[in-house]
C-alpha positions in Angstrom: 104.5 112.2 74.7 102.1 115.1 75.4 98.5 114.6 76.5 96.8 117.4 74.5 93.5 118.8 75.9 90.2 117.9 74.3 86.6 117.1 75.0 84.5 114.4 73.5 81.6 116.6 72.6 83.6 119.2 70.7 80.7 121.4 69.9 80.6 122.3 73.6 83.8 124.3 73.1 82.0 126.9 71.0 79.0 126.9 73.4 81.1 127.4 76.5 83.2 130.2 75.0 80.1 132.0 73.7 78.6 131.8 77.2 81.8 132.9 78.9 81.7 136.0 76.7 78.0 136.7 77.7 77.9 135.8 81.4 79.3 137.7 84.3 82.7 136.7 85.5 82.4 134.3 88.5 84.6 134.1 91.5 85.3 130.5 90.6 84.6 128.4 87.5 83.0 125.4 89.2 81.3 122.4 87.7 78.0 124.0 88.8 78.9 127.2 86.9 79.9 125.3 83.8 76.7 123.1 83.8 74.3 125.9 84.8 75.7 129.2 83.3 77.8 127.9 80.5 75.1 125.3 79.7 77.4 122.3 79.3 75.6 119.6 81.3 76.3 116.2 82.6 79.6 114.4 82.1 80.4 116.9 79.3 80.3 119.7 81.9 82.9 117.8 84.0 85.1 117.5 81.0 84.7 121.2 80.1 85.7 122.3 83.6 89.0 120.4 83.3 89.4 121.5 79.6 89.1 125.2 80.5 92.0 124.9 83.0 94.2 123.0 80.5 93.7 125.8 77.8 94.4 128.6 80.2 91.0 130.1 80.8 90.9 129.0 84.4 93.7 129.1 87.0 94.7 125.9 88.9 92.7 127.1 91.9 89.5 127.5 89.8 89.5 131.3 89.5 89.1 132.9 86.1 92.5 133.6 84.5 93.6 136.7 82.7 92.8 134.9 79.4 89.3 134.5 80.7 88.9 138.1 81.5 90.4 139.4 78.3 88.2 137.0 76.3 85.1 138.7 77.8 86.3 142.0 76.3 85.3 142.1 72.6 88.4 144.3 71.9 90.8 141.6 73.2 88.8 138.4 72.6 90.8 137.4 69.5 94.1 137.9 71.2 92.9 136.0 74.3 91.8 133.0 72.2 95.1 133.0 70.4 96.9 133.1 73.8 94.7 130.1 74.9 95.8 128.1 71.9 99.4 128.7 72.5 99.1 127.9 76.2 97.0 124.7 75.8 98.8 123.4 72.8 102.3 124.5 73.5 103.9 121.2 72.4 102.4 121.6 69.0 103.5 125.2 68.8 107.0 124.0 69.6 106.9 121.9 66.5 105.5 124.7 64.4 105.0 128.2 65.7 102.5 128.9 62.9 100.3 126.0 63.9 97.2 128.2 63.4 98.1 128.7 59.7 98.2 125.0 58.9 95.6 123.0 57.2 93.5 120.5 59.3 95.5 117.7 57.7 98.8 119.2 58.7 97.6 120.0 62.2 96.4 116.4 62.6 99.8 115.2 61.4 101.5 117.2 64.2 99.0 115.8 66.7 99.9 112.3 65.7 103.6 113.1 66.0 103.2 114.6 69.4 100.8 112.1 71.0 101.9 108.9 69.3 98.3 108.0 68.9 97.1 105.6 66.2 96.0 107.3 63.0 92.6 105.7 63.2 92.0 106.4 66.9 89.4 109.0 67.9 91.6 111.3 70.1 93.5 113.0 67.3 90.3 114.1 65.6 88.8 115.3 68.9 92.0 117.3 69.7 91.8 118.8 66.2 88.1 119.7 66.7 88.8 121.2 70.1 91.6 123.4 68.6 89.2 124.5 65.9 86.6 125.4 68.5 89.0 127.9 70.1 90.6 128.9 66.8 87.4 130.3 65.4 87.6 133.1 68.0 91.3 133.7 67.7 93.0 136.6 65.9 96.8 136.3 65.7 97.1 139.6 64.0 96.0 141.5 67.1 98.8 141.7 69.5 98.7 143.8 72.7 100.7 147.0 72.3 102.5 148.3 75.4 101.6 152.0 75.8 104.6 153.7 77.2 103.6 157.3 76.7 104.2 159.7 79.5 100.5 159.8 80.5 100.2 156.0 80.7 103.4 155.1 82.6 102.1 154.0 85.9 102.2 150.9 88.1 104.4 149.3 90.7 106.7 151.7 92.6 110.3 151.5 91.5 111.6 150.0 94.7 109.2 147.1 94.3 110.5 146.1 90.8 112.8 143.1 91.0 116.3 143.3 89.4 115.9 142.5 85.7 118.4 139.7 84.7 120.7 140.7 81.8 120.3 144.4 82.2 123.5 146.3 81.7 123.9 149.1 84.3 124.9 152.5 83.1 128.6 153.3 83.5 129.7 156.3 85.6 130.1 159.5 83.7 133.7 160.6 83.0 134.8 164.1 84.1 132.9 166.6 82.1 134.5 169.4 80.1 138.0 167.9 79.9 138.3 165.5 77.0 134.9 165.9 75.3 134.2 162.2 75.7 130.6 161.0 75.8 129.7 157.6 77.3 126.8 155.5 76.1 125.3 152.2 77.4 123.2 149.4 76.1 120.2 148.0 78.0 119.2 144.4 77.4 115.9 143.4 78.8 114.6 139.9 79.5 110.9 140.6 80.0 109.1 138.4 82.5 106.6 135.8 81.1 103.4 137.5 82.2 100.3 138.9 80.6 99.9 141.5 83.4 100.2 144.9 81.7 101.0 146.5 85.0 104.3 144.7 85.2 105.4 146.0 81.8 104.2 149.5 82.7 106.3 149.4 85.9 109.4 148.3 84.0 109.2 151.0 81.4 108.4 153.6 84.0 111.6 152.7 85.8 113.6 152.9 82.6 112.1 156.3 81.7 112.7 157.8 85.1 116.1 156.4 85.8 117.9 155.6 82.6 116.3 157.4 79.7 116.1 160.9 81.0 118.0 163.6 79.0 118.0 166.0 82.0 120.9 164.3 83.9 123.7 166.1 82.1 
């Protein structure tokens, strides 16, 4: 059974996220940073430091994650908060991928199923309140679009891109001008599980330069 992340003073979730948006990005999200800059003091600050790691705002080594950095950008804040929910509460999203659309009652029902906690225990309500603290910032309608225009295709050099599993390599061309046969091929991509846009840019640049050109006749 999953141990879903929560804090006991759930109002601090809103306070911490508002202060993350306002404060400069630190080199590391330490307990001193949480207590002094994010203004979550005492034992609640210790809880919040751990909570931010569990919901994807902070990397295991204490450095701010990509979610943290995107949350500080008002244009991507909603998407970052949505990503945080899916990261921190992945077991609930496995039960219902539209968790964020559910009523409080239905979300609590999933929490009880996943944790096995007693219905009258405090933890399910604290988990629900912690989810709602992040959810108020989330926008699931804003998804990051990959810009693959000619001007934006840049990133890792082709030789540094690992082989993509499941990709069908193009077949050799048949002898031209003899039987009028044209050969096509399909490309199946298994995209890596990453939020780094440079990785996707590099993949699409490779496709454009090596497989999608119409000048290779």
